[in-house]
Each structure stands twice: as structure tokens, then as C-alpha cells.
C-alpha positions as CSV (number, residue, x, y, z in Angstrom):
1,X,114.2,91.9,98.6
2,X,113.6,95.5,99.7
3,X,110.6,95.7,97.4
4,X,109.1,92.6,99.2
5,X,109.4,94.2,102.5
6,X,107.9,97.3,101.1
7,X,104.9,95.3,99.9
8,X,104.5,93.2,103.1
9,X,104.5,96.4,105.2
10,X,101.8,97.9,102.8
11,X,99.7,94.9,102.9
12,X,99.9,94.5,106.8
13,X,99.1,98.2,107.1
14,X,95.9,97.5,105.2
15,X,94.9,95.3,108.1
16,X,93.6,92.5,105.8
17,X,94.8,88.8,105.5
18,X,96.5,88.2,102.3
19,X,98.1,85.3,100.4
20,X,101.2,84.9,98.5
21,X,99.0,85.6,95.2
22,X,98.4,88.8,96.7
23,X,102.1,89.5,97.0
24,X,102.7,88.5,93.7
25,X,100.1,90.6,92.2
26,X,101.4,93.8,94.3
27,X,105.0,93.1,93.1
28,X,103.8,92.8,89.3
29,X,101.8,96.0,89.9
30,X,104.9,97.7,91.5
31,X,107.1,96.7,88.4
32,X,104.4,98.2,86.1
33,X,104.0,101.2,87.9
34,X,107.5,102.0,89.2
35,X,109.9,101.1,86.3
36,X,111.8,103.8,84.6
37,X,110.5,103.0,81.1
38,X,107.2,102.6,82.0
39,X,107.1,105.9,84.1
40,X,108.8,107.8,81.1
41,X,106.1,106.2,78.8
42,X,103.2,107.4,80.9
43,X,104.8,110.9,81.0
44,X,105.0,110.8,77.0
45,X,101.4,109.9,76.8
46,X,100.2,112.8,79.3
47,X,102.2,115.1,77.0
48,X,100.4,113.9,74.0
49,X,97.1,114.1,75.5
50,X,97.7,117.8,76.7
51,X,98.9,118.4,73.1
52,X,102.5,118.8,73.7
53,X,103.5,116.8,70.7
54,X,106.8,118.0,70.1
55,X,107.6,117.8,73.7
56,X,106.5,114.2,73.7
57,X,108.5,113.3,70.6
58,X,111.7,115.0,72.2
59,X,111.0,112.7,75.4
60,X,110.5,109.7,72.9
61,X,114.1,110.3,71.5
62,X,115.3,110.3,75.0
63,X,113.6,107.4,76.2
64,X,115.0,105.4,73.3
65,X,118.3,106.6,74.0
66,X,117.9,105.2,77.6
67,X,116.8,102.0,76.2
68,X,119.6,101.7,73.8
69,X,122.1,102.6,76.4
70,X,120.5,100.0,78.9
71,X,120.2,97.4,76.0
72,X,116.3,97.3,76.8
73,X,116.8,96.3,80.2
74,X,114.4,98.3,82.3
75,X,115.2,99.5,85.9
76,X,113.0,100.4,89.0
77,X,112.8,103.9,89.9
78,X,113.7,103.2,93.4
79,X,116.9,101.6,92.0
80,X,118.3,104.8,90.7
81,X,120.9,106.7,92.6
82,X,122.9,109.7,91.7
83,X,125.7,107.9,91.0
84,X,123.9,105.7,88.4
85,X,122.2,108.6,86.8
86,X,125.6,110.1,86.4
87,X,126.9,106.8,84.9
88,X,123.9,106.5,82.6
89,X,124.1,110.4,81.7
90,X,127.7,110.2,80.7
91,X,127.5,106.9,78.9
92,X,124.4,108.0,76.9
93,X,126.2,111.2,75.9
94,X,129.4,109.4,75.1
95,X,128.0,106.3,73.4
96,X,124.3,107.1,72.0
97,X,124.2,110.9,71.5
98,X,127.8,112.1,70.5
99,X,128.0,115.5,69.1
100,X,124.3,115.9,68.7
101,X,121.6,118.4,69.7
102,X,120.1,115.9,72.2
103,X,122.9,116.6,74.8
104,X,120.8,119.4,76.2
105,X,117.5,117.2,76.2
106,X,119.3,114.5,78.0
107,X,120.3,117.1,80.7
108,X,116.8,118.4,80.9
109,X,115.3,115.0,81.2
110,X,117.6,113.7,84.0
111,X,116.7,116.8,85.9
112,X,112.9,116.3,85.1
113,X,113.1,112.8,86.1
114,X,114.6,113.4,89.6
115,X,112.1,116.0,90.5
116,X,109.2,113.8,89.4
117,X,110.8,110.9,91.3
118,X,110.9,113.0,94.4
119,X,107.2,113.6,94.3
120,X,106.2,110.2,93.1
121,X,108.0,107.8,95.5
């Protein structure tokens, strides 16, 4: 519901009339632009474009771990809370990445996402 309110405010601020189809289009655009998995995919693509192939591969492993932990259920960036991040981090470490070298990657990536979210949203 909160997302719809944000969309309504945005469309109102544009000062133009809009229809329910416009709201649906904005909602779908919002989902595509602000989901965790899509956000991470875009970061990975940018890393590859910039020649950071190994970093992109590391991020891919981390994304796959998030997906496995979330059972492929995406989540919106504005739904992420510090409590949820801690739960996800500990769950992934315990379930997906036990006793592996990827623990430090996850720690780094969670910090990276939090910083990026602060500048994106």
C-alpha cells in the first residue's frame, strides 16, 4: 500500500492527469527498478561492463546465495530493514554458506548494498 501512495504522490507532483493504467505502469516500473534481485543484477552487469569480471562473479555467487535463502522470492529494496538484513545474513551463513570462504563476501556485500540503498532511495 505504501508503494501505491508513493506512486500516487509522484504522479500528482507531475501535475498531469493520470489513469489507473498509469499507476499500474509505474508500479511495474517500480518493481523492476527497486527489487533486490534486479538491483544486484544491475550492479553485476555494471561490474562486467567495467571489466571487473572476478568481482562480478563474486557478486553472482552472493546473489545466488540470497536467492537460495529466499527460495527465489524477490524483495523490494524499501522493504529491507536492518533486522531483516541481520536475519538474512545469519540465515545465509548458517544455511547456504557454512564454513566457506564466502562468509567475508556476504559481509562485504551486505555493507555495499546498505550504502548503495542510502544513495539510491
